[in-house]
N, C-alpha and C positions, 0 to 999 in steps of 0.2 A: 338513262332519261334524262332529259333538260325540266329543270324546275321552273317554275313561273317566279314574277318578280313582284312584289307589292310595293308600292309608293306609298308614303305618307308624310303630309306635311306635320312635324313634330313641333314647331314654334313659331311665332311670329305672325300667325294667320288668326288671330286671336278676334278680330273683327269681319272675319269671313270673306274677305275681299279678294280671297286668290281661290281656284279650283285646281287640284291635281288629280289628272288620270293618265294611266300608262306612260307615267313619265313627263308628262307635258304639263306645266303651269300656264294656267288661263286665269284673266281677270274674271270674277264673278259679278262685278257689277260696278257703276262709277265711283271713281276715287275723286275726292275732293282733297286737293293739295292745302286749301286754305281752311281746312277743317281744324275746329280749336284744339290745340293740344298735339296736332298732327306733326311729327318733324320732317315730313317729306321721304322719310326712308323705312321700308320694310326689312326687317332680317329675318330672313326665313332659313329654316332649316329642314333639309328634307330627308328623309331614310329610305332606301332603297334595300328590300329585305328578301330572302330566298323564300318562297313558300312552296314546301314540300309536298308534291302530290299524294304521295303516299300516305303521309302522317296528317296532312293539312296543319302543319304545325312551321312556325318560322325558324328558320336557319341563320346562317351568318346574314350579317347585314352591315350596311355603310351609310355614314350621314356627311352630308355636307350643309355648311353654312354659309350665305351669300346675302347682298343687299340687292334691293330692288329699289332704285331712286326714283322719286315722282317728282318731274319737271312741272312746273306752275305754268300753266296756259291762261293768259289773258282773258277769262271767259266772262268778267265783270268788270268793265272801266271803273275806275276810281272817279268820281266825279265831284263838283262843287255843289255847296247845298244853298248857292244864292247863285244868281246871272251876275250881277255886278257888286263890287264893293267901292266904298268910298271912305277917304280919309281927308280931312281937312287940315291944314296946317298956317299957322300965322306967317305973313311975309317976312317976320323976323326971323324963321327958322334956318340956323347956320348951316352952312355949307360943308357937305359929307356927314351929316346927322343921319341916322340909321332910322327908317319911317316904322312907327309901330303898327305894322299890318301883321295881321295873324289872318289866314285865310286856312279854315279847315278843308282838309281833303276826306271826301267819304268813300270806302269801298266796303267791298264784301267781307275782307279780313278784319277783324278786331285790332289788329297791328295798325299803326299808323302807315299809311302810305307815303312811298319817298316822294317827295316834290320833284325831284329830278327826273321819275320815270314817267311825267308826265308832259305833253306838248303845251306849255304855258306861255303865254306873251302878256305882256303891262304896256300900259301905255300912260302917259300922263296929259291931262287937257287943262288949259286955264280957264 
């Protein structure tokens, strides 16, 4: 007589992001890569245990641990909090001087957005 297999998520699913049934793992709802405190990786441990039909008890079991890496999707583009920025310089400004320009980039994440990830262009007018 063949026994049934009972699958369970042993650890790594504390926030209920995944469902497990008949050995298949499914996403239970939206996953936000940019959520505060989320590292971008779920480390799940799944147990498969033999379920004795006669005794309704668990028999031999095996566990496996693996990572689910959540890739970031640009679902909310970073943006500037002003349409234009201005800087006044005296005509005696030395050639090669670094300009004191600070342009805040606002995004969904609480982490600073990288300015190299944005299509930015600058122009100087006289």
